[in-house]
C-alpha positions as CSV (number, residue, x, y, z in Angstrom):
1,M,0.0,-0.2,0.1
2,T,1.4,3.3,-0.9
3,S,-0.7,5.7,1.0
4,W,-3.1,5.3,4.0
5,C,-6.8,4.5,3.4
6,R,-10.0,3.9,5.0
7,V,-11.8,0.2,4.1
8,A,-14.8,-0.7,5.1
9,A,-16.9,-4.3,5.6
10,I,-20.7,-4.0,5.0
11,P,-22.6,-7.4,6.8
12,V,-26.4,-7.2,5.0
13,G,-29.0,-10.0,5.5
14,P,-30.9,-11.7,5.5
15,A,-32.5,-12.5,2.3
16,G,-36.2,-12.6,2.0
17,A,-38.6,-13.1,-0.9
18,D,-37.9,-9.3,-2.2
19,P,-34.6,-8.5,-2.9
20,E,-34.9,-4.8,-2.8
21,D,-34.9,-5.2,1.0
22,L,-31.2,-6.5,0.5
23,W,-30.7,-3.7,-1.9
24,R,-31.8,-1.0,0.7
25,E,-29.4,-2.3,3.3
26,V,-26.3,-2.1,0.8
27,E,-27.2,1.0,-0.6
28,A,-27.6,2.6,3.1
29,G,-24.0,0.7,4.0
30,L,-22.1,2.6,0.8
31,A,-23.0,5.7,1.3
32,G,-22.4,5.5,5.0
33,A,-18.7,4.1,4.3
34,A,-18.5,7.0,1.9
35,A,-19.7,9.6,4.1
36,A,-16.7,7.7,6.3
37,G,-14.0,8.7,3.5
38,A,-13.6,4.5,2.8
39,A,-12.0,4.0,-0.9
40,L,-13.3,0.4,-0.4
41,A,-16.2,-1.3,0.6
42,V,-16.6,-5.0,0.8
43,L,-19.7,-6.7,0.8
44,P,-20.9,-10.3,1.7
45,E,-20.6,-13.7,-0.5
46,L,-23.8,-13.6,-3.0
47,T,-24.7,-10.2,-2.0
48,V,-27.8,-9.6,-2.6
49,L,-29.0,-13.3,-3.3
50,P,-30.2,-16.3,-0.7
51,Y,-28.3,-18.8,0.5
52,V,-29.9,-21.8,-1.2
53,A,-26.7,-24.6,-1.7
54,G,-29.3,-27.1,0.2
55,A,-31.9,-26.9,-2.6
56,N,-32.2,-28.7,-5.7
57,P,-30.0,-26.4,-8.0
58,A,-32.7,-26.2,-10.8
59,R,-35.0,-23.8,-8.6
60,W,-32.7,-21.4,-8.6
61,R,-30.2,-21.5,-12.0
62,H,-31.7,-18.2,-12.9
63,L,-30.1,-16.0,-10.3
64,A,-26.9,-16.2,-12.4
65,E,-25.9,-13.1,-14.1
66,P,-23.5,-12.3,-16.7
67,A,-20.3,-9.6,-15.8
68,A,-22.7,-7.4,-17.8
69,G,-26.0,-7.8,-16.2
70,P,-27.9,-5.9,-14.4
71,T,-26.4,-6.2,-11.1
72,A,-22.9,-5.7,-11.9
73,R,-24.7,-2.4,-13.5
74,R,-26.2,-1.8,-10.4
75,M,-23.2,-1.9,-7.8
76,L,-21.0,0.4,-10.8
77,A,-23.4,3.1,-10.7
78,L,-22.8,2.6,-6.7
79,S,-19.8,3.4,-7.6
80,R,-19.6,5.9,-9.2
81,R,-22.2,7.8,-7.3
82,H,-20.4,7.5,-4.0
83,G,-16.6,7.8,-5.7
84,L,-15.6,4.2,-4.0
85,A,-14.8,0.8,-4.9
86,V,-17.0,-1.7,-4.7
87,L,-16.0,-5.4,-3.9
88,F,-19.0,-7.7,-3.9
89,G,-20.7,-11.3,-4.7
90,L,-21.9,-12.7,-7.7
91,A,-23.6,-15.9,-9.4
92,L,-21.3,-14.9,-12.6
93,A,-22.9,-17.0,-15.7
94,E,-20.3,-17.2,-18.6
95,S,-20.7,-18.3,-22.4
96,G,-20.7,-21.8,-22.6
97,A,-20.2,-23.0,-18.9
98,A,-23.0,-25.5,-17.6
99,L,-22.4,-24.0,-13.7
100,P,-21.9,-20.0,-13.2
101,L,-19.4,-19.2,-10.6
102,N,-19.6,-17.9,-7.0
103,A,-17.4,-15.1,-7.6
104,A,-16.4,-11.8,-6.3
105,L,-16.3,-8.9,-8.6
106,L,-14.5,-5.3,-8.0
107,A,-16.3,-2.3,-9.3
108,Q,-14.4,0.9,-9.2
109,P,-15.2,4.6,-9.6
110,D,-13.9,4.5,-13.3
111,G,-16.8,2.3,-14.5
112,T,-14.2,-0.7,-14.4
113,L,-15.6,-4.5,-13.6
114,T,-12.6,-6.5,-12.3
115,R,-13.7,-10.0,-11.3
116,I,-11.1,-10.9,-8.0
117,A,-12.2,-14.1,-7.3
118,A,-14.4,-17.2,-7.8
119,K,-14.9,-20.0,-5.1
120,H,-12.1,-22.6,-5.5
121,R,-12.9,-25.1,-3.2
122,L,-16.8,-26.0,-2.9
123,P,-17.8,-26.8,0.5
124,P,-20.2,-31.0,0.7
125,P,-23.5,-30.8,1.5
126,L,-24.5,-29.6,5.8
127,P,-25.7,-32.6,7.6
128,G,-29.4,-33.7,6.0
129,E,-28.7,-31.4,3.1
130,P,-29.7,-33.3,-0.5
131,F,-27.4,-30.9,-2.4
132,G,-24.2,-28.2,-1.7
133,E,-22.1,-25.7,-3.6
134,A,-20.9,-28.2,-6.1
135,D,-24.1,-28.7,-7.5
136,H,-25.2,-25.1,-7.9
137,F,-21.3,-23.4,-8.5
138,R,-18.8,-24.9,-10.8
139,A,-15.1,-24.2,-9.4
140,G,-13.0,-21.3,-9.5
141,P,-9.2,-21.3,-10.3
142,A,-6.3,-21.5,-7.3
143,A,-5.6,-18.1,-7.6
144,W,-6.1,-14.6,-9.1
145,P,-3.7,-11.7,-9.4
146,A,-4.4,-9.0,-6.6
147,V,-5.8,-5.5,-8.5
148,R,-5.0,-2.0,-7.8
149,V,-7.8,0.0,-5.9
150,G,-6.6,3.8,-6.7
151,L,-6.5,6.0,-3.4
152,P,-7.7,9.9,-2.6
153,G,-3.8,10.9,-1.8
154,G,-3.1,9.2,-5.6
155,G,-1.5,5.5,-4.2
156,S,-3.0,2.6,-4.1
157,L,-3.9,-0.9,-2.6
158,R,-3.5,-3.7,-3.8
159,V,-6.3,-5.8,-2.8
160,A,-6.8,-9.7,-3.5
161,G,-10.0,-11.6,-2.5
162,L,-11.0,-15.1,-0.9
163,V,-14.6,-16.4,-1.1
164,C,-15.9,-18.0,2.2
165,Y,-14.9,-21.6,2.8
166,D,-11.1,-20.5,0.8
167,R,-10.6,-19.1,3.9
168,R,-10.3,-21.9,5.3
169,F,-6.8,-23.2,3.6
170,P,-3.6,-21.6,4.0
171,A,-3.0,-22.0,0.2
172,S,-5.6,-19.7,-0.3
173,W,-4.0,-17.3,1.9
174,D,-0.6,-17.6,0.7
175,A,-2.2,-17.0,-2.8
176,A,-4.1,-14.1,-2.2
177,A,-1.4,-12.3,-0.2
178,A,1.7,-13.3,-2.4
179,E,0.8,-9.6,-4.2
180,A,-1.8,-7.8,-1.8
181,D,-1.3,-5.1,0.9
182,L,-5.2,-6.4,1.9
183,V,-6.9,-9.8,1.3
184,A,-11.2,-9.0,1.5
185,I,-13.0,-12.3,2.3
186,L,-16.7,-12.4,1.3
187,V,-18.8,-15.0,3.6
188,A,-22.5,-16.2,3.9
189,G,-23.7,-19.3,5.2
190,P,-24.1,-21.6,8.1
191,A,-21.0,-23.0,9.5
192,P,-22.3,-25.2,12.4
193,G,-19.2,-26.9,13.3
194,D,-17.7,-23.4,14.2
195,P,-17.5,-22.3,18.4
196,P,-18.0,-19.3,19.4
197,G,-15.0,-16.9,18.1
198,F,-13.2,-19.1,15.9
199,F,-14.2,-17.2,12.9
200,E,-12.2,-13.9,14.2
201,A,-9.3,-16.5,15.8
202,E,-9.2,-17.7,11.5
203,L,-8.5,-14.5,10.2
204,S,-6.3,-12.9,12.7
205,G,-4.2,-16.1,12.2
206,H,-4.2,-16.9,8.6
207,A,-3.6,-12.4,8.5
208,R,-0.4,-12.7,11.0
209,R,0.8,-15.5,9.8
210,C,0.8,-13.8,5.7
211,R,1.6,-10.6,6.9
212,V,-1.6,-8.8,5.2
213,A,-4.6,-6.9,6.1
214,A,-7.9,-8.3,6.0
215,V,-11.8,-6.9,5.7
216,A,-14.7,-9.3,5.7
217,A,-18.0,-8.8,5.0
218,A,-20.5,-11.6,5.8
219,R,-24.3,-12.1,5.5
220,Y,-25.8,-12.1,9.2
221,G,-29.4,-13.6,10.3
222,T,-32.0,-16.2,9.7
223,E,-33.2,-16.6,5.8
224,R,-36.0,-18.5,5.4
225,V,-36.5,-18.6,1.9
226,L,-36.5,-22.5,1.6
227,G,-38.7,-23.0,4.0
228,R,-36.5,-24.1,6.4
229,P,-34.0,-21.9,8.0
230,V,-30.5,-21.2,7.3
231,R,-28.3,-19.6,9.5
232,H,-25.7,-17.0,8.9
233,D,-22.5,-17.4,11.3
234,G,-20.0,-15.0,10.2
235,E,-18.5,-11.8,11.5
236,S,-17.7,-8.8,9.8
237,L,-14.6,-7.1,10.8
238,V,-11.1,-5.3,9.6
239,V,-7.7,-7.6,10.9
240,G,-4.1,-5.5,10.7
241,Q,-1.1,-7.0,9.3
242,D,-0.3,-8.1,13.0
243,G,-3.7,-10.0,13.5
244,H,-5.6,-7.7,15.5
245,V,-8.5,-7.1,15.0
246,L,-8.8,-3.6,14.8
247,A,-13.2,-3.6,14.5
248,A,-15.9,-5.8,14.0
249,R,-19.5,-6.1,13.8
250,R,-20.8,-9.2,15.5
251,P,-23.4,-11.4,13.6
252,G,-26.9,-9.7,13.8
253,A,-25.1,-6.5,14.3
254,P,-26.3,-4.1,11.3
255,G,-24.3,-1.0,10.0
256,P,-20.8,-1.0,7.7
257,V,-17.0,-1.1,10.0
258,V,-15.0,1.9,8.6
259,V,-10.9,1.2,9.4
260,A,-8.4,3.3,8.6
261,L,-5.2,2.1,7.6
262,T,-1.8,3.1,7.8
263,P,0.8,1.4,5.0
264,D,3.4,0.2,8.1
265,P,2.1,-0.9,10.6
266,L,-1.8,-1.2,9.6
267,R,-3.0,0.1,13.1
268,L,-5.7,2.9,12.9
269,S,-9.5,2.1,13.6
270,L,-12.3,4.0,13.4
271,P,-15.6,2.6,13.5
272,I,-18.9,4.0,13.1
273,A,-22.4,3.0,13.9
């Protein structure tokens, strides 16, 4: 990183019958992040979509969109309006591919849209579920190059991404952190086997080991789109290079987390309500 900057993690949730409910939360979070001076805002995995991995994928294929689709266009418009880069999740349909990618795309105020990650490791079905993520998505590449985000002071921030389950694996962190100042983790879905505090400890340990800052944006709340509860367990937080949590929103607590980062060490924090 060549200059100080502020980054934001924006939790949203839970998804319901009307996607505009999540869009309103996205728009409010981005407005708050921009007002606090953020240069980059990170949103959760599959940002405005329900988590339907345990359901029959044939019922949900219509949710996938191309990179030029309505979700990406709307995110680009929000990026331009607020003057900050927006990293968001999308079920990304590509020509000739039978299944979409569980992707993370970066919209920047200059109108550029860059695919920054796609989930490489697709978790198996949860106990009692007939389907898993591999029934809904195809696996993305193991690594993607970091993308530069321009900063207000004229410098830049090199950002890499991980999509949810990939954060479990040291090799994924090694690949993401190799050329990055910041690793962004987009999170959704249940993690019923994790004890309290595990998510925070997991991110802190990898950030410290890789000497890279990390920002995680997670879905929160319990969804009932499938007619049964699907609980989101992640936290939205920012971690410094030394592994210290700079600021966090616990599950169920809406509102962006905005943190000011300096090149070395990455310590200053400014959480906002």
